[in-house]
DRENDO-477975 format. One record per residue (C-alpha): residue number from 1; residue in one letter; x, y, z. Coordinates in steps of 0.05 Angstrom, whole numbers, plus 5000, padded with zeros to 4 digits. Example, Ala and Ser with C-alpha at 12.3 -4.5 7.8 and 13.67 -1.06 7.14 Angstrom:
BEGIN
+-----+--------+------+------+------+
| num | residu |    x |    y |    z |
+-----+--------+------+------+------+
|   1 |      A | 5246 | 4910 | 5156 |
|   2 |      S | 5273 | 4979 | 5143 |
+-----+--------+------+------+------+
***
This chain:
BEGIN
+-----+--------+------+------+------+
| num | residu |    x |    y |    z |
+-----+--------+------+------+------+
|   1 |      M | 1979 | 5292 | 3913 |
|   2 |      L | 1910 | 5274 | 3938 |
|   3 |      Q | 1864 | 5336 | 3950 |
|   4 |      R | 1822 | 5328 | 4011 |
|   5 |      F | 1758 | 5358 | 4029 |
|   6 |      Y | 1719 | 5357 | 4097 |
|   7 |      F | 1648 | 5342 | 4103 |
|   8 |      D | 1644 | 5324 | 4176 |
|   9 |      H | 1629 | 5390 | 4211 |
|  10 |      N | 1579 | 5360 | 4262 |
|  11 |      A | 1636 | 5318 | 4287 |
|  12 |      T | 1681 | 5384 | 4295 |
|  13 |      T | 1701 | 5442 | 4257 |
|  14 |      P | 1767 | 5474 | 4238 |
|  15 |      V | 1788 | 5532 | 4281 |
|  16 |      A | 1771 | 5601 | 4246 |
|  17 |      P | 1834 | 5643 | 4234 |
|  18 |      E | 1803 | 5698 | 4276 |
|  19 |      V | 1789 | 5652 | 4329 |
|  20 |      L | 1856 | 5626 | 4331 |
|  21 |      A | 1887 | 5695 | 4333 |
|  22 |      A | 1843 | 5712 | 4396 |
|  23 |      M | 1863 | 5647 | 4433 |
|  24 |      A | 1936 | 5662 | 4415 |
|  25 |      A | 1934 | 5732 | 4443 |
|  26 |      A | 1900 | 5705 | 4507 |
|  27 |      L | 1952 | 5649 | 4520 |
|  28 |      D | 2005 | 5700 | 4500 |
|  29 |      Q | 1981 | 5765 | 4541 |
|  30 |      V | 1924 | 5741 | 4592 |
|  31 |      Y | 1959 | 5690 | 4631 |
|  32 |      G | 1931 | 5713 | 4702 |
|  33 |      N | 1878 | 5677 | 4740 |
|  34 |      A | 1815 | 5708 | 4730 |
|  35 |      S | 1803 | 5698 | 4808 |
|  36 |      S | 1862 | 5742 | 4825 |
|  37 |      I | 1852 | 5813 | 4849 |
|  38 |      H | 1916 | 5839 | 4820 |
|  39 |      H | 1930 | 5871 | 4753 |
|  40 |      F | 1937 | 5804 | 4715 |
|  41 |      G | 1880 | 5771 | 4748 |
|  42 |      Q | 1833 | 5829 | 4732 |
|  43 |      A | 1859 | 5829 | 4660 |
|  44 |      A | 1842 | 5757 | 4655 |
|  45 |      R | 1770 | 5770 | 4688 |
|  46 |      Q | 1757 | 5825 | 4638 |
|  47 |      K | 1773 | 5779 | 4579 |
|  48 |      L | 1730 | 5724 | 4610 |
|  49 |      E | 1669 | 5770 | 4620 |
|  50 |      T | 1675 | 5795 | 4552 |
|  51 |      A | 1673 | 5724 | 4519 |
|  52 |      R | 1616 | 5712 | 4569 |
|  53 |      R | 1577 | 5768 | 4537 |
|  54 |      E | 1590 | 5749 | 4466 |
|  55 |      V | 1568 | 5674 | 4480 |
|  56 |      A | 1507 | 5700 | 4519 |
|  57 |      A | 1489 | 5747 | 4460 |
|  58 |      L | 1493 | 5688 | 4409 |
|  59 |      L | 1443 | 5651 | 4454 |
|  60 |      G | 1399 | 5708 | 4475 |
|  61 |      C | 1409 | 5705 | 4546 |
|  62 |      G | 1436 | 5751 | 4603 |
|  63 |      A | 1513 | 5741 | 4611 |
|  64 |      R | 1503 | 5722 | 4685 |
|  65 |      E | 1460 | 5663 | 4663 |
|  66 |      L | 1519 | 5633 | 4630 |
|  67 |      A | 1569 | 5582 | 4658 |
|  68 |      F | 1632 | 5561 | 4619 |
|  69 |      T | 1645 | 5485 | 4622 |
|  70 |      S | 1695 | 5439 | 4588 |
|  71 |      G | 1649 | 5425 | 4532 |
|  72 |      G | 1577 | 5404 | 4509 |
|  73 |      T | 1584 | 5335 | 4550 |
|  74 |      E | 1598 | 5370 | 4612 |
|  75 |      S | 1540 | 5418 | 4598 |
|  76 |      D | 1492 | 5363 | 4589 |
|  77 |      N | 1519 | 5329 | 4650 |
|  78 |      L | 1513 | 5388 | 4696 |
|  79 |      A | 1446 | 5409 | 4670 |
|  80 |      I | 1413 | 5337 | 4678 |
|  81 |      L | 1451 | 5314 | 4740 |
|  82 |      G | 1448 | 5384 | 4770 |
|  83 |      A | 1373 | 5395 | 4758 |
|  84 |      V | 1353 | 5327 | 4783 |
|  85 |      R | 1391 | 5319 | 4842 |
|  86 |      G | 1376 | 5390 | 4862 |
|  87 |      A | 1300 | 5378 | 4857 |
|  88 |      P | 1265 | 5368 | 4922 |
|  89 |      G | 1233 | 5297 | 4941 |
|  90 |      D | 1253 | 5226 | 4939 |
|  91 |      R | 1215 | 5201 | 4882 |
|  92 |      K | 1243 | 5231 | 4814 |
|  93 |      H | 1225 | 5220 | 4742 |
|  94 |      V | 1256 | 5249 | 4673 |
|  95 |      V | 1232 | 5251 | 4607 |
|  96 |      T | 1278 | 5251 | 4544 |
|  97 |      T | 1275 | 5224 | 4474 |
|  98 |      A | 1303 | 5162 | 4443 |
|  99 |      I | 1345 | 5201 | 4395 |
| 100 |      E | 1389 | 5241 | 4443 |
| 101 |      H | 1461 | 5247 | 4440 |
| 102 |      P | 1502 | 5198 | 4484 |
| 103 |      A | 1520 | 5256 | 4531 |
| 104 |      V | 1445 | 5261 | 4551 |
| 105 |      L | 1430 | 5183 | 4547 |
| 106 |      N | 1490 | 5161 | 4584 |
| 107 |      T | 1475 | 5216 | 4639 |
| 108 |      C | 1402 | 5190 | 4643 |
| 109 |      A | 1427 | 5121 | 4649 |
| 110 |      Q | 1469 | 5138 | 4709 |
| 111 |      L | 1408 | 5171 | 4742 |
| 112 |      E | 1369 | 5105 | 4731 |
| 113 |      R | 1428 | 5068 | 4770 |
| 114 |      E | 1413 | 5124 | 4829 |
| 115 |      G | 1338 | 5105 | 4829 |
| 116 |      V | 1312 | 5157 | 4785 |
| 117 |      E | 1258 | 5135 | 4732 |
| 118 |      V | 1269 | 5153 | 4661 |
| 119 |      T | 1220 | 5158 | 4605 |
| 120 |      Y | 1250 | 5150 | 4531 |
| 121 |      V | 1196 | 5183 | 4484 |
| 122 |      P | 1197 | 5154 | 4412 |
| 123 |      V | 1203 | 5194 | 4350 |
| 124 |      G | 1169 | 5179 | 4282 |
| 125 |      P | 1199 | 5164 | 4210 |
| 126 |      G | 1215 | 5241 | 4207 |
| 127 |      A | 1263 | 5239 | 4264 |
| 128 |      V | 1222 | 5290 | 4305 |
| 129 |      V | 1187 | 5280 | 4372 |
| 130 |      D | 1113 | 5294 | 4382 |
| 131 |      P | 1104 | 5346 | 4438 |
| 132 |      E | 1043 | 5311 | 4458 |
| 133 |      D | 1080 | 5245 | 4468 |
| 134 |      V | 1121 | 5288 | 4521 |
| 135 |      R | 1060 | 5311 | 4553 |
| 136 |      R | 1031 | 5239 | 4560 |
| 137 |      A | 1102 | 5221 | 4589 |
| 138 |      L | 1096 | 5272 | 4649 |
| 139 |      R | 1080 | 5244 | 4717 |
| 140 |      P | 1073 | 5283 | 4783 |
| 141 |      E | 1143 | 5266 | 4804 |
| 142 |      T | 1171 | 5290 | 4738 |
| 143 |      V | 1230 | 5341 | 4749 |
| 144 |      L | 1260 | 5348 | 4687 |
| 145 |      V | 1249 | 5343 | 4610 |
| 146 |      S | 1313 | 5340 | 4562 |
| 147 |      V | 1299 | 5346 | 4487 |
| 148 |      M | 1354 | 5359 | 4443 |
| 149 |      H | 1347 | 5422 | 4393 |
| 150 |      A | 1378 | 5391 | 4333 |
| 151 |      N | 1398 | 5317 | 4321 |
| 152 |      N | 1469 | 5308 | 4307 |
| 153 |      E | 1461 | 5248 | 4255 |
| 154 |      T | 1397 | 5274 | 4217 |
| 155 |      G | 1397 | 5349 | 4230 |
| 156 |      T | 1323 | 5346 | 4247 |
| 157 |      V | 1302 | 5406 | 4290 |
| 158 |      Q | 1259 | 5386 | 4353 |
| 159 |      P | 1200 | 5429 | 4373 |
| 160 |      V | 1232 | 5455 | 4432 |
| 161 |      A | 1188 | 5513 | 4446 |
| 162 |      E | 1124 | 5476 | 4443 |
| 163 |      I | 1156 | 5420 | 4490 |
| 164 |      A | 1186 | 5474 | 4539 |
| 165 |      A | 1113 | 5509 | 4541 |
| 166 |      I | 1082 | 5438 | 4563 |
| 167 |      A | 1137 | 5429 | 4616 |
| 168 |      R | 1129 | 5497 | 4641 |
| 169 |      G | 1051 | 5484 | 4648 |
| 170 |      Y | 1069 | 5427 | 4691 |
| 171 |      G | 1121 | 5464 | 4734 |
| 172 |      V | 1174 | 5418 | 4707 |
| 173 |      A | 1246 | 5445 | 4687 |
| 174 |      M | 1266 | 5443 | 4613 |
| 175 |      H | 1337 | 5431 | 4585 |
| 176 |      S | 1356 | 5427 | 4512 |
| 177 |      D | 1422 | 5401 | 4485 |
| 178 |      G | 1438 | 5455 | 4435 |
| 179 |      V | 1506 | 5432 | 4415 |
| 180 |      Q | 1482 | 5421 | 4341 |
| 181 |      A | 1439 | 5479 | 4336 |
| 182 |      V | 1482 | 5538 | 4360 |
| 183 |      G | 1512 | 5576 | 4301 |
| 184 |      K | 1469 | 5541 | 4250 |
| 185 |      I | 1399 | 5566 | 4265 |
| 186 |      P | 1377 | 5625 | 4305 |
| 187 |      V | 1377 | 5611 | 4380 |
| 188 |      D | 1340 | 5651 | 4431 |
| 189 |      V | 1335 | 5612 | 4493 |
| 190 |      A | 1286 | 5661 | 4526 |
| 191 |      A | 1240 | 5654 | 4467 |
| 192 |      L | 1249 | 5577 | 4469 |
| 193 |      G | 1230 | 5575 | 4542 |
| 194 |      V | 1279 | 5533 | 4566 |
| 195 |      D | 1311 | 5535 | 4632 |
| 196 |      L | 1378 | 5500 | 4614 |
| 197 |      Y | 1415 | 5500 | 4544 |
| 198 |      S | 1479 | 5468 | 4526 |
| 199 |      A | 1531 | 5493 | 4479 |
| 200 |      S | 1596 | 5475 | 4451 |
| 201 |      A | 1655 | 5517 | 4421 |
| 202 |      H | 1688 | 5465 | 4378 |
| 203 |      K | 1624 | 5460 | 4334 |
| 204 |      I | 1626 | 5532 | 4314 |
| 205 |      Y | 1701 | 5541 | 4288 |
| 206 |      A | 1730 | 5548 | 4359 |
| 207 |      P | 1781 | 5498 | 4394 |
| 208 |      K | 1753 | 5435 | 4434 |
| 209 |      G | 1754 | 5437 | 4511 |
| 210 |      T | 1701 | 5495 | 4521 |
| 211 |      G | 1631 | 5493 | 4527 |
| 212 |      A | 1577 | 5536 | 4564 |
| 213 |      L | 1511 | 5521 | 4599 |
| 214 |      Y | 1453 | 5572 | 4601 |
| 215 |      V | 1421 | 5567 | 4672 |
| 216 |      R | 1355 | 5612 | 4668 |
| 217 |      R | 1355 | 5656 | 4731 |
| 218 |      G | 1320 | 5619 | 4788 |
| 219 |      T | 1336 | 5551 | 4760 |
| 220 |      R | 1363 | 5510 | 4815 |
| 221 |      I | 1418 | 5460 | 4800 |
| 222 |      E | 1468 | 5425 | 4845 |
| 223 |      P | 1544 | 5424 | 4817 |
| 224 |      V | 1574 | 5358 | 4797 |
| 225 |      L | 1644 | 5381 | 4813 |
| 226 |      Y | 1665 | 5407 | 4876 |
| 227 |      G | 1721 | 5458 | 4891 |
| 228 |      G | 1722 | 5538 | 4893 |
| 229 |      H | 1662 | 5588 | 4879 |
| 230 |      H | 1677 | 5594 | 4803 |
| 231 |      E | 1622 | 5608 | 4751 |
| 232 |      G | 1573 | 5629 | 4802 |
| 233 |      D | 1580 | 5568 | 4840 |
| 234 |      R | 1557 | 5526 | 4786 |
| 235 |      R | 1622 | 5498 | 4759 |
| 236 |      P | 1684 | 5505 | 4802 |
| 237 |      G | 1759 | 5502 | 4775 |
| 238 |      T | 1802 | 5559 | 4748 |
| 239 |      E | 1771 | 5586 | 4686 |
| 240 |      N | 1797 | 5571 | 4616 |
| 241 |      V | 1807 | 5641 | 4595 |
| 242 |      P | 1841 | 5631 | 4528 |
| 243 |      G | 1786 | 5575 | 4509 |
| 244 |      A | 1731 | 5624 | 4533 |
| 245 |      A | 1761 | 5679 | 4492 |
| 246 |      A | 1764 | 5635 | 4429 |
| 247 |      F | 1691 | 5615 | 4437 |
| 248 |      G | 1668 | 5684 | 4448 |
| 249 |      T | 1697 | 5707 | 4383 |
| 250 |      A | 1674 | 5647 | 4349 |
| 251 |      A | 1604 | 5668 | 4375 |
| 252 |      G | 1612 | 5735 | 4351 |
| 253 |      L | 1627 | 5711 | 4282 |
| 254 |      A | 1569 | 5661 | 4284 |
| 255 |      A | 1521 | 5716 | 4298 |
| 256 |      A | 1545 | 5768 | 4247 |
| 257 |      H | 1541 | 5715 | 4190 |
| 258 |      L | 1484 | 5666 | 4212 |
| 259 |      A | 1435 | 5683 | 4159 |
| 260 |      E | 1486 | 5684 | 4105 |
| 261 |      D | 1526 | 5622 | 4126 |
| 262 |      G | 1457 | 5588 | 4135 |
| 263 |      A | 1432 | 5607 | 4063 |
| 264 |      R | 1495 | 5586 | 4030 |
| 265 |      T | 1504 | 5520 | 4066 |
| 266 |      A | 1432 | 5497 | 4055 |
| 267 |      A | 1439 | 5509 | 3980 |
| 268 |      L | 1502 | 5465 | 3980 |
| 269 |      R | 1470 | 5414 | 4019 |
| 270 |      D | 1409 | 5409 | 3975 |
| 271 |      R | 1456 | 5406 | 3917 |
| 272 |      L | 1492 | 5347 | 3948 |
| 273 |      E | 1423 | 5312 | 3961 |
| 274 |      Q | 1398 | 5322 | 3892 |
| 275 |      G | 1463 | 5304 | 3856 |
| 276 |      I | 1468 | 5239 | 3898 |
| 277 |      L | 1397 | 5219 | 3889 |
| 278 |      A | 1402 | 5234 | 3812 |
| 279 |      R | 1465 | 5189 | 3807 |
| 280 |      V | 1451 | 5137 | 3854 |
| 281 |      D | 1391 | 5086 | 3854 |
| 282 |      H | 1362 | 5067 | 3914 |
| 283 |      A | 1387 | 5122 | 3958 |
| 284 |      H | 1343 | 5156 | 4008 |
| 285 |      V | 1347 | 5218 | 4057 |
| 286 |      N | 1333 | 5200 | 4127 |
| 287 |      G | 1292 | 5250 | 4159 |
| 288 |      A | 1270 | 5287 | 4092 |
| 289 |      G | 1211 | 5330 | 4096 |
| 290 |      S | 1226 | 5348 | 4169 |
| 291 |      A | 1255 | 5416 | 4186 |
| 292 |      R | 1332 | 5408 | 4189 |
| 293 |      V | 1394 | 5450 | 4204 |
| 294 |      P | 1420 | 5477 | 4139 |
| 295 |      N | 1485 | 5439 | 4135 |
| 296 |      T | 1467 | 5366 | 4151 |
| 297 |      T | 1439 | 5308 | 4107 |
| 298 |      N | 1436 | 5234 | 4127 |
| 299 |      I | 1431 | 5186 | 4064 |
| 300 |      R | 1418 | 5118 | 4064 |
| 301 |      F | 1441 | 5069 | 4008 |
| 302 |      D | 1411 | 5003 | 3997 |
| 303 |      W | 1453 | 4938 | 3996 |
| 304 |      I | 1516 | 4971 | 4020 |
| 305 |      E | 1544 | 4986 | 4089 |
| 306 |      G | 1564 | 5057 | 4109 |
| 307 |      E | 1636 | 5041 | 4141 |
| 308 |      P | 1661 | 5013 | 4077 |
| 309 |      L | 1634 | 5075 | 4039 |
| 310 |      V | 1665 | 5123 | 4092 |
| 311 |      I | 1730 | 5090 | 4080 |
| 312 |      A | 1723 | 5088 | 4006 |
| 313 |      L | 1705 | 5165 | 4010 |
| 314 |      D | 1766 | 5177 | 4045 |
| 315 |      L | 1811 | 5141 | 4001 |
| 316 |      R | 1783 | 5188 | 3951 |
| 317 |      G | 1799 | 5250 | 3994 |
| 318 |      F | 1728 | 5264 | 4027 |
| 319 |      A | 1715 | 5259 | 4103 |
| 320 |      V | 1647 | 5242 | 4119 |
| 321 |      S | 1617 | 5200 | 4172 |
| 322 |      S | 1577 | 5135 | 4183 |
| 323 |      G | 1543 | 5159 | 4246 |
| 324 |      A | 1554 | 5205 | 4309 |
| 325 |      A | 1627 | 5215 | 4317 |
| 326 |      C | 1626 | 5192 | 4388 |
| 327 |      S | 1604 | 5126 | 4364 |
| 328 |      S | 1655 | 5114 | 4310 |
| 329 |      G | 1681 | 5048 | 4306 |
| 330 |      A | 1624 | 5018 | 4339 |
| 331 |      V | 1594 | 4955 | 4307 |
| 332 |      E | 1522 | 4972 | 4332 |
| 333 |      P | 1478 | 5013 | 4282 |
| 334 |      S | 1457 | 5082 | 4303 |
| 335 |      H | 1407 | 5086 | 4358 |
| 336 |      V | 1381 | 5146 | 4326 |
| 337 |      L | 1364 | 5113 | 4258 |
| 338 |      L | 1338 | 5051 | 4293 |
| 339 |      A | 1293 | 5102 | 4331 |
| 340 |      I | 1262 | 5128 | 4265 |
| 341 |      G | 1242 | 5054 | 4243 |
| 342 |      L | 1304 | 5036 | 4204 |
| 343 |      T | 1320 | 4964 | 4205 |
| 344 |      P | 1399 | 4951 | 4229 |
| 345 |      E | 1416 | 4937 | 4162 |
| 346 |      E | 1386 | 5003 | 4135 |
| 347 |      A | 1418 | 5039 | 4193 |
| 348 |      R | 1483 | 5009 | 4177 |
| 349 |      G | 1475 | 5033 | 4107 |
| 350 |      S | 1470 | 5106 | 4123 |
| 351 |      V | 1521 | 5159 | 4119 |
| 352 |      R | 1520 | 5229 | 4144 |
| 353 |      F | 1550 | 5289 | 4105 |
| 354 |      S | 1555 | 5357 | 4146 |
| 355 |      L | 1579 | 5415 | 4107 |
| 356 |      G | 1612 | 5479 | 4136 |
| 357 |      R | 1641 | 5546 | 4118 |
| 358 |      G | 1701 | 5518 | 4072 |
| 359 |      N | 1659 | 5477 | 4024 |
| 360 |      T | 1645 | 5499 | 3955 |
| 361 |      A | 1599 | 5480 | 3897 |
| 362 |      A | 1657 | 5444 | 3869 |
| 363 |      Q | 1676 | 5402 | 3924 |
| 364 |      V | 1601 | 5383 | 3930 |
| 365 |      D | 1598 | 5361 | 3854 |
| 366 |      A | 1664 | 5325 | 3860 |
| 367 |      L | 1634 | 5288 | 3927 |
| 368 |      V | 1571 | 5265 | 3884 |
| 369 |      E | 1619 | 5236 | 3833 |
| 370 |      A | 1661 | 5201 | 3887 |
| 371 |      V | 1594 | 5176 | 3922 |
| 372 |      A | 1569 | 5151 | 3858 |
| 373 |      E | 1634 | 5111 | 3840 |
| 374 |      A | 1644 | 5087 | 3911 |
| 375 |      V | 1570 | 5060 | 3914 |
| 376 |      A | 1577 | 5027 | 3844 |
| 377 |      H | 1639 | 4988 | 3864 |
| 378 |      L | 1615 | 4968 | 3935 |
| 379 |      R | 1549 | 4941 | 3905 |
| 380 |      R | 1587 | 4902 | 3852 |
| 381 |      I | 1629 | 4870 | 3907 |
| 382 |      S | 1575 | 4864 | 3956 |
| 383 |      A | 1548 | 4796 | 3975 |
| 384 |      V | 1479 | 4820 | 3977 |
| 385 |      T | 1436 | 4812 | 3919 |
| 386 |      P | 1391 | 4867 | 3905 |
| 387 |      T | 1313 | 4844 | 3902 |
+-----+--------+------+------+------+
***
């Protein structure tokens, strides 16, 4: 029987056993509505607030500054739409980057349809935005800057603290999509100086369907959903207590093992890169030389396309990705890889490998062998002749 190994942790992670146990217990025992004043409701409220403190501790913020959401996409929407719509004045302008996740880019596109101007700051070959480019993009009517903390495709870490300092100096609110950073590198939203920060549970070994948004005390945002007075009037709707409990447990595990997990995963990532580059000619690491989260590498293979390689590796038992998970199946090349200067052909020839807690050195070595065999086969049958 074919053994299968998972190298697509940036898309989602398996649920940790401790997290599953916490969620199952909450589903079984804490079924009250956290807004109810009776015993069952107050038990749910206590569980919810414990989880809020656990997630807040991972982000370095106060528990009251954290609102639970349905995931990273909703957190990004609430941060961006809420901050911009809640800002005074008729003329409004937003600054973001060309490499953001679709949850940010498509939210900005919606704002453009509403008459808001948006500037998309470019990045260089290292897949990192220059803070001075953000400074130059600011205008008197700018109300928000949104720059991701870590890129989901290349893993490159953005200079969020420097950009936030610039935004603060101009009196502009700062949001960062931290979905791919939380649980992989230390996150301290106070030290970063951001006003808004998005996180997602299913990227840190908790189930899908729960996220969080940090809202710095005093930051004004308008809700994007309408209903009751939940989550400090920031996000209405009966709270998902089991999801929050799972998120809280996962956050506690991430905080306890952050340094250890980061060092181990970085060593495996480096082993994978070095093995592939040694075995496969004309392979290149996208974003090499830039600071990256420890688990992610994006490798370009000349003269083949990434999608057939992903399929070939899946047939050999390895799950990897040809780009952002939310764009899977799209014909268009990755907007992130185009933004760093790759041609459409080069972008299509790139594959993302994202490692996690369950991966081992033996799995990495087997993946290197599978990549070498698959690339050699695909090049033999490719219609493109190497030059």
